[in-house]
PQR file of N, CA, C, O and H, with PARSE charges and radii, in Angstrom:
ATOM      1  N   SER A   1       2.613  -8.822  -5.617 -0.4000 1.5000
ATOM      2  CA  SER A   1       3.589  -9.277  -5.320 -0.0000 2.0000
ATOM      3  C   SER A   1       3.950  -8.260  -4.383  0.5500 1.7000
ATOM      4  O   SER A   1       3.552  -7.099  -4.302 -0.5500 1.4000
ATOM      5  N   GLY A   2       4.966  -9.044  -3.525 -0.4000 1.5000
ATOM      6  CA  GLY A   2       5.405  -8.209  -2.302 -0.0000 2.0000
ATOM      7  C   GLY A   2       6.692  -7.440  -3.498  0.5500 1.7000
ATOM      8  O   GLY A   2       6.082  -6.403  -3.759 -0.5500 1.4000
ATOM      9  H   GLY A   2       5.290  -9.987  -3.591  0.4000 1.0000
ATOM     10  N   ILE A   3       7.654  -7.372  -4.092 -0.4000 1.5000
ATOM     11  CA  ILE A   3       7.797  -6.535  -4.573 -0.0000 2.0000
ATOM     12  C   ILE A   3       7.213  -5.855  -5.450  0.5500 1.7000
ATOM     13  O   ILE A   3       7.974  -5.843  -6.418 -0.5500 1.4000
ATOM     14  H   ILE A   3       8.150  -8.214  -3.880  0.4000 1.0000
ATOM     15  N   GLY A   4       6.266  -5.257  -5.688 -0.4000 1.5000
ATOM     16  CA  GLY A   4       5.227  -5.069  -6.325 -0.0000 2.0000
ATOM     17  C   GLY A   4       5.018  -3.637  -5.326  0.5500 1.7000
ATOM     18  O   GLY A   4       5.199  -2.460  -5.635 -0.5500 1.4000
ATOM     19  H   GLY A   4       5.648  -5.267  -4.902  0.4000 1.0000
ATOM     20  N   LEU A   5       4.650  -4.126  -4.258 -0.4000 1.5000
ATOM     21  CA  LEU A   5       3.610  -4.095  -2.970 -0.0000 2.0000
ATOM     22  C   LEU A   5       4.852  -2.283  -2.363  0.5500 1.7000
ATOM     23  O   LEU A   5       4.602  -1.166  -1.911 -0.5500 1.4000
ATOM     24  H   LEU A   5       4.503  -5.083  -4.006  0.4000 1.0000
ATOM     25  N   SER A   6       6.246  -3.153  -2.806 -0.4000 1.5000
ATOM     26  CA  SER A   6       7.450  -2.242  -2.170 -0.0000 2.0000
ATOM     27  C   SER A   6       7.486  -0.965  -3.297  0.5500 1.7000
ATOM     28  O   SER A   6       7.027   0.158  -3.087 -0.5500 1.4000
ATOM     29  H   SER A   6       6.449  -4.060  -3.174  0.4000 1.0000
ATOM     30  N   LEU A   7       8.150  -1.427  -4.548 -0.4000 1.5000
ATOM     31  CA  LEU A   7       7.905  -0.442  -5.423 -0.0000 2.0000
ATOM     32  C   LEU A   7       7.126   1.066  -5.448  0.5500 1.7000
ATOM     33  O   LEU A   7       7.530   2.200  -5.190 -0.5500 1.4000
ATOM     34  H   LEU A   7       8.522  -2.340  -4.719  0.4000 1.0000
ATOM     35  N   SER A   8       5.525   0.412  -5.979 -0.4000 1.5000
ATOM     36  CA  SER A   8       4.236   1.355  -5.779 -0.0000 2.0000
ATOM     37  C   SER A   8       4.730   2.494  -3.519  0.5500 1.7000
ATOM     38  O   SER A   8       4.638   3.563  -2.915 -0.5500 1.4000
ATOM     39  H   SER A   8       5.197  -0.510  -6.189  0.4000 1.0000
ATOM     40  N   ARG A   9       4.965   1.763  -3.461 -0.4000 1.5000
ATOM     41  CA  ARG A   9       5.032   2.717  -2.097 -0.0000 2.0000
ATOM     42  C   ARG A   9       6.061   3.390  -2.288  0.5500 1.7000
ATOM     43  O   ARG A   9       6.155   4.469  -1.704 -0.5500 1.4000
ATOM     44  H   ARG A   9       5.040   0.895  -3.951  0.4000 1.0000
ATOM     45  N   GLU A  10       6.986   2.996  -3.048 -0.4000 1.5000
ATOM     46  CA  GLU A  10       8.113   4.058  -3.058 -0.0000 2.0000
ATOM     47  C   GLU A  10       7.849   5.026  -4.177  0.5500 1.7000
ATOM     48  O   GLU A  10       8.503   6.053  -4.361 -0.5500 1.4000
ATOM     49  H   GLU A  10       6.910   2.119  -3.523  0.4000 1.0000
ATOM     50  N   ILE A  11       7.032   4.697  -4.768 -0.4000 1.5000
ATOM     51  CA  ILE A  11       6.395   5.475  -5.704 -0.0000 2.0000
ATOM     52  C   ILE A  11       5.417   6.714  -5.444  0.5500 1.7000
ATOM     53  O   ILE A  11       5.208   7.865  -5.829 -0.5500 1.4000
ATOM     54  H   ILE A  11       6.500   3.863  -4.618  0.4000 1.0000
ATOM     55  N   MET A  12       5.249   6.364  -5.120 -0.4000 1.5000
ATOM     56  CA  MET A  12       4.465   7.377  -4.140 -0.0000 2.0000
ATOM     57  C   MET A  12       4.250   8.032  -2.977  0.5500 1.7000
ATOM     58  O   MET A  12       3.220   8.632  -2.667 -0.5500 1.4000
ATOM     59  H   MET A  12       5.419   5.430  -4.808  0.4000 1.0000
ATOM     60  N   ARG A  13       5.772   7.843  -1.994 -0.4000 1.5000
ATOM     61  CA  ARG A  13       6.756   8.258  -1.028 -0.0000 2.0000
ATOM     62  C   ARG A  13       6.940   9.303  -1.929  0.5500 1.7000
ATOM     63  O   ARG A  13       6.217  10.300  -1.948 -0.5500 1.4000
ATOM     64  H   ARG A  13       6.608   7.356  -2.246  0.4000 1.0000
ATOM     65  N   MET A  14       7.915   9.103  -2.703 -0.4000 1.5000
ATOM     66  CA  MET A  14       8.284  10.153  -3.415 -0.0000 2.0000
ATOM     67  C   MET A  14       7.768  11.261  -4.059  0.5500 1.7000
ATOM     68  O   MET A  14       8.408  12.294  -4.255 -0.5500 1.4000
ATOM     69  H   MET A  14       8.502   8.294  -2.687  0.4000 1.0000
ATOM     70  N   HIS A  15       6.071  10.975  -4.554 -0.4000 1.5000
ATOM     71  CA  HIS A  15       5.497  11.592  -4.514 -0.0000 2.0000
ATOM     72  C   HIS A  15       4.642  12.978  -3.680  0.5500 1.7000
ATOM     73  O   HIS A  15       3.797  13.845  -3.903 -0.5500 1.4000
ATOM     74  H   HIS A  15       5.551  10.135  -4.395  0.4000 1.0000
ATOM     75  N   GLY A  16       5.495  12.490  -2.654 -0.4000 1.5000
ATOM     76  CA  GLY A  16       3.915  13.046  -1.221 -0.0000 2.0000
ATOM     77  C   GLY A  16       3.605  12.366  -0.950  0.5500 1.7000
ATOM     78  O   GLY A  16       3.649  12.440   0.278 -0.5500 1.4000
ATOM     79  H   GLY A  16       6.182  11.785  -2.473  0.4000 1.0000
ATOM     80  N   GLY A  17       2.908  10.857  -1.437 -0.4000 1.5000
ATOM     81  CA  GLY A  17       1.155  10.195  -1.255 -0.0000 2.0000
ATOM     82  C   GLY A  17       1.994   9.088  -0.237  0.5500 1.7000
ATOM     83  O   GLY A  17       3.123   9.338   0.184 -0.5500 1.4000
ATOM     84  H   GLY A  17       2.872  10.796  -2.434  0.4000 1.0000
ATOM     85  N   SER A  18       1.416   8.106   0.013 -0.4000 1.5000
ATOM     86  CA  SER A  18       1.297   7.285   0.960 -0.0000 2.0000
ATOM     87  C   SER A  18       0.375   6.207   0.987  0.5500 1.7000
ATOM     88  O   SER A  18      -0.813   6.486   0.822 -0.5500 1.4000
ATOM     89  H   SER A  18       0.499   7.903  -0.329  0.4000 1.0000
ATOM     90  N   ILE A  19       0.808   4.665   1.218 -0.4000 1.5000
ATOM     91  CA  ILE A  19       0.134   3.312   1.344 -0.0000 2.0000
ATOM     92  C   ILE A  19       0.133   2.241   1.965  0.5500 1.7000
ATOM     93  O   ILE A  19       1.086   1.483   2.147 -0.5500 1.4000
ATOM     94  H   ILE A  19       1.773   4.438   1.351  0.4000 1.0000
ATOM     95  N   SER A  20      -0.833   2.149   2.279 -0.4000 1.5000
ATOM     96  CA  SER A  20      -0.889   1.838   3.650 -0.0000 2.0000
ATOM     97  C   SER A  20      -2.080   1.003   3.775  0.5500 1.7000
ATOM     98  O   SER A  20      -3.157   1.585   3.650 -0.5500 1.4000
ATOM     99  H   SER A  20      -1.607   2.764   2.130  0.4000 1.0000
ATOM    100  N   ALA A  21      -2.088  -1.093   4.147 -0.4000 1.5000
ATOM    101  CA  ALA A  21      -2.916  -1.831   3.680 -0.0000 2.0000
ATOM    102  C   ALA A  21      -2.966  -1.885   5.450  0.5500 1.7000
ATOM    103  O   ALA A  21      -2.097  -1.698   6.302 -0.5500 1.4000
ATOM    104  H   ALA A  21      -1.213  -1.565   4.248  0.4000 1.0000
ATOM    105  N   THR A  22      -4.793  -2.322   5.542 -0.4000 1.5000
ATOM    106  CA  THR A  22      -5.173  -3.157   6.974 -0.0000 2.0000
ATOM    107  C   THR A  22      -5.484  -4.870   6.430  0.5500 1.7000
ATOM    108  O   THR A  22      -5.713  -5.186   5.263 -0.5500 1.4000
ATOM    109  H   THR A  22      -5.499  -2.474   4.850  0.4000 1.0000
ATOM    110  N   SER A  23      -5.396  -6.133   8.001 -0.4000 1.5000
ATOM    111  CA  SER A  23      -5.591  -6.766   7.167 -0.0000 2.0000
ATOM    112  C   SER A  23      -6.444  -7.239   7.842  0.5500 1.7000
ATOM    113  O   SER A  23      -6.725  -6.346   8.642 -0.5500 1.4000
ATOM    114  H   SER A  23      -5.210  -5.876   8.950  0.4000 1.0000
ATOM    115  N   ARG A  24      -7.604  -8.857   8.223 -0.4000 1.5000
ATOM    116  CA  ARG A  24      -7.894  -8.926   9.440 -0.0000 2.0000
ATOM    117  C   ARG A  24      -8.453 -10.579   8.798  0.5500 1.7000
ATOM    118  O   ARG A  24      -9.562 -10.719   8.282 -0.5500 1.4000
ATOM    119  H   ARG A  24      -7.376  -9.582   7.573  0.4000 1.0000
ATOM    120  N   PRO A  25      -7.598 -11.551   8.935 -0.5600 1.5000
ATOM    121  CA  PRO A  25      -7.259 -13.288   8.157  0.2800 2.0000
ATOM    122  C   PRO A  25      -8.781 -13.614   8.433  0.5500 1.7000
ATOM    123  O   PRO A  25      -9.696 -13.482   9.247 -0.5500 1.4000
ATOM    124  N   GLY A  26      -8.320 -14.283   6.832 -0.4000 1.5000
ATOM    125  CA  GLY A  26     -10.136 -14.770   6.813 -0.0000 2.0000
ATOM    126  C   GLY A  26     -10.981 -13.719   6.196  0.5500 1.7000
ATOM    127  O   GLY A  26     -12.155 -13.758   5.828 -0.5500 1.4000
ATOM    128  H   GLY A  26      -7.577 -14.390   6.172  0.4000 1.0000
ATOM    129  N   GLU A  27      -9.811 -12.460   6.165 -0.4000 1.5000
ATOM    130  CA  GLU A  27     -11.540 -11.678   5.857 -0.0000 2.0000
ATOM    131  C   GLU A  27     -11.041 -10.962   4.662  0.5500 1.7000
ATOM    132  O   GLU A  27     -11.695 -11.091   3.628 -0.5500 1.4000
ATOM    133  H   GLU A  27      -8.858 -12.429   6.464  0.4000 1.0000
ATOM    134  N   ARG A  28     -10.251 -10.415   4.654 -0.4000 1.5000
ATOM    135  CA  ARG A  28      -9.908  -8.875   3.877 -0.0000 2.0000
ATOM    136  C   ARG A  28      -9.213  -8.270   4.004  0.5500 1.7000
ATOM    137  O   ARG A  28      -8.686  -8.211   5.115 -0.5500 1.4000
ATOM    138  H   ARG A  28      -9.719 -10.310   5.495  0.4000 1.0000
ATOM    139  N   THR A  29      -8.759  -7.408   2.908 -0.4000 1.5000
ATOM    140  CA  THR A  29      -7.805  -6.746   2.826 -0.0000 2.0000
ATOM    141  C   THR A  29      -7.481  -5.181   2.722  0.5500 1.7000
ATOM    142  O   THR A  29      -7.328  -5.236   1.502 -0.5500 1.4000
ATOM    143  H   THR A  29      -9.187  -7.456   2.006  0.4000 1.0000
ATOM    144  N   VAL A  30      -7.231  -3.695   3.039 -0.4000 1.5000
ATOM    145  CA  VAL A  30      -8.204  -2.815   3.119 -0.0000 2.0000
ATOM    146  C   VAL A  30      -6.497  -1.829   2.704  0.5500 1.7000
ATOM    147  O   VAL A  30      -5.532  -1.654   3.449 -0.5500 1.4000
ATOM    148  H   VAL A  30      -7.355  -3.650   4.030  0.4000 1.0000
ATOM    149  N   PHE A  31      -6.629  -1.534   1.781 -0.4000 1.5000
ATOM    150  CA  PHE A  31      -5.081  -0.983   0.864 -0.0000 2.0000
ATOM    151  C   PHE A  31      -6.225   0.483   1.061  0.5500 1.7000
ATOM    152  O   PHE A  31      -7.452   0.386   1.078 -0.5500 1.4000
ATOM    153  H   PHE A  31      -7.412  -1.676   1.175  0.4000 1.0000
ATOM    154  N   ARG A  32      -5.349   1.933   1.210 -0.4000 1.5000
ATOM    155  CA  ARG A  32      -5.270   2.955   1.141 -0.0000 2.0000
ATOM    156  C   ARG A  32      -4.056   3.837   0.508  0.5500 1.7000
ATOM    157  O   ARG A  32      -2.908   3.637   0.904 -0.5500 1.4000
ATOM    158  H   ARG A  32      -4.352   2.012   1.196  0.4000 1.0000
ATOM    159  N   LEU A  33      -4.260   4.548  -0.210 -0.4000 1.5000
ATOM    160  CA  LEU A  33      -3.399   5.492  -1.226 -0.0000 2.0000
ATOM    161  C   LEU A  33      -3.899   6.716  -0.651  0.5500 1.7000
ATOM    162  O   LEU A  33      -5.053   6.995  -0.326 -0.5500 1.4000
ATOM    163  H   LEU A  33      -5.193   4.711  -0.531  0.4000 1.0000
ATOM    164  N   ARG A  34      -2.659   7.521  -0.564 -0.4000 1.5000
ATOM    165  CA  ARG A  34      -3.157   8.729  -0.228 -0.0000 2.0000
ATOM    166  C   ARG A  34      -2.455   9.752  -0.888  0.5500 1.7000
ATOM    167  O   ARG A  34      -1.504  10.110  -0.193 -0.5500 1.4000
ATOM    168  H   ARG A  34      -1.721   7.295  -0.828  0.4000 1.0000
ATOM    169  N   PHE A  35      -2.530  10.316  -1.861 -0.4000 1.5000
ATOM    170  CA  PHE A  35      -2.039  11.867  -3.122 -0.0000 2.0000
ATOM    171  C   PHE A  35      -1.762  13.184  -2.392  0.5500 1.7000
ATOM    172  O   PHE A  35      -1.457  14.192  -3.030 -0.5500 1.4000
ATOM    173  H   PHE A  35      -3.303  10.025  -2.425  0.4000 1.0000
TER
END
């Protein structure tokens, strides 16, 4: 859900990481987690 992604992003940021996402309509969404 949107709130889960927002919370996950904030936790990653607090630990020096990041989350990003790219999406192609009708195809796929890719999430990248950087620790």
